[in-house]
N, C-alpha and C positions, 0 to 999 in steps of 0.2 A: 789805676794806682795811684797810691800818692807820691807824690816827687817832692815836696815840701819848698817852703822859699828858699831865696836869697841863705846861703849861712856865712853869715859875718856873726861876732861877737854884737857889732847893733842890731843885727836885727833880731839876739838872744833878750827881748826886754820883760820877760816875766819870769818868776820866780820861783824856783819850788826845792822840795825838802824830801829826801829821798831817807826811807825807811828800811832798815833790814827784820826780819824777825830772830827773834831770840826766844828759843826752846826751854822750860824746865821744866819739874817736874815738883809737883804738889799735891803729898799725901797722894800719889800713885796713880797721880791728874797729867798729864801733858797741859802746861799754861805755854803759851805762845805771849810773847811780848814784844813792844817793839820801838828799837832806839833807832837816834837819828844819824844817818852813817855822811850824808853830805845836805844842810842848810840854807836856804838861799844861795840855793845852786840857778848861776842865769839859762836857761833852757827861750826854746821858741815851742809856744805852744799852736798846733791844727787840730778842730774838734773833727771827727772825720764819719763819728754813727752813722750806719746806714749805706755804709760805702761797703763790698768786697773789694779784696785784693789777691795778687798771686805772688804768693811764697814757693818754691822750689816745685814748680810748678805742679804744686794744692791750692784750690780756690779757695782763701780765709776768708770768713765772715766774722764780727763778734770786739774788732775791734773800735774805740771808742774815741781815742785822740792819741797825735803821736808829737813826744816830745822832742824837740829835736835841742844837743846838750853839745861843751866841747868833750872831745872823746878821752874816757877814764876805762881800766879794765878792771873795776868792781860792780859795776852794772851787773845784776842777774836772772831772770823770772819770778825768785822767789821774794823781791824785794816791792816795797810799793812806794806810788808818791802820794805827794797828799800836796795837792794844788787848788786855790781859792776855797778851802772848806771840804774840797770832797774827796776822799783817796780813790788812787787808779793801780789796779792790782799791772806786774808790767809782764805782756805778752811773750814777750821778745825784745832781742837786743840786735840789732842790726848797726856793723862799724858802716860810716860812707866811702864811698871812694875817697879817694886822697889823703894818702901819708896820718892815717887814725887819728886827724882834728877832730872832728864830729862821729858825732850813733844819733840813731833813731830808736825812741821807746819807746815799743808800739804796745798800748796800755787798754784795759777797759775798767770800767766801772767798778768800786766793790763795795758792794752796802755793807 
């Protein structure tokens, strides 16, 4: 099970861009475009592909990376993360213990 590294601002040496989808109708077709919600967001990055983990007593697979970020209440699984030229879809968001200081964004690479 992923436990993460030391949770300090100093450990957040990577920068990510968080994007949210905007759905519009164009000639009867639903078109999804992405707008930036948070740019240059400090984060810690942990590559976890190939590992399974337990969540709510269920074994889960398919998470490729975990990003640890400062707490915000506007992260959700519809969003995606741009990191080093690759897009990661947020699978789930997990607040970490202790006064809403940090969160884990469990992600999967999207093509």
